[in-house]
N, C-alpha and C positions, 0 to 999 in steps of 0.2 A: 592922671596917674603924673608922676614928675621923674623926669629924665634922670637916669642913674649917670653920672660919666663914668666910664669904666676905665677910662685912660688915668684920670684925676687918683684912682683909686687905687691904680698899679703903681701911680708914682710914689704915691704915700706910703704903700707897704715896700718898696722897695728904699727908699731913703732910709727909711725905719731898718730895714734889713743892714743896707752898707753902716748904720750910725751902731748898732747892735756890733759890728762886725769886729769894733775899736776895743771893744772891751772887753773884761773876762768875768762877768759876774758870774754866780751859779746858773746851774739848768731850768731851776725852776722862775729865776727873776727874768731868763730868755725868754723862755716860754709865755712867761707872763705879758710880758714886754709884745712880743709877737700876736697875741690871742688879742691883747689891747688894741693894738692898731690894726687889727684887720676889723675888729667890733666897732672898735671910732670911726674907721673910715668907710664902713658900709652906713653905720647911722645918720654920720654928716651927708652922704649921699644920698640918704633917703629921706631924710629932714628938712634938705636942700640949703644946710648948712655947709661951711666950709670942710671940705674933705681933709685937707692938710690940717686944718687946727684940731677936728676932732680926732685924727689920727692919732696926733701930738697929744692930745689928753689921753687918749683910750690907753698908749704907748704908757705913760707917767703913771696912771693908776695901775696898770697891770704889771709893769717892772716894779712897782712901791708892794704891791702886793705878793709878789713871787719874791722880792726881797725878803720878807716877811715869813715868806714859808720857808727861805732855805737859814735864814738864822734860827730858825726854832729849835 
């Protein structure tokens, strides 16, 4: 079983939280970005890949979906 690095996950989520605090997107965009960041970080940790890259990709996808929902 792979070792999940909790520190990297927490750092990734913290960075995303700080970055999202600077913008004023809609509520679904923010929620989507945070859910995407968390999901991406967990997937990256479990798969053995880069936690930060996975969190960044998850954030982008989640924010995109949330933005789409906000603009409907």
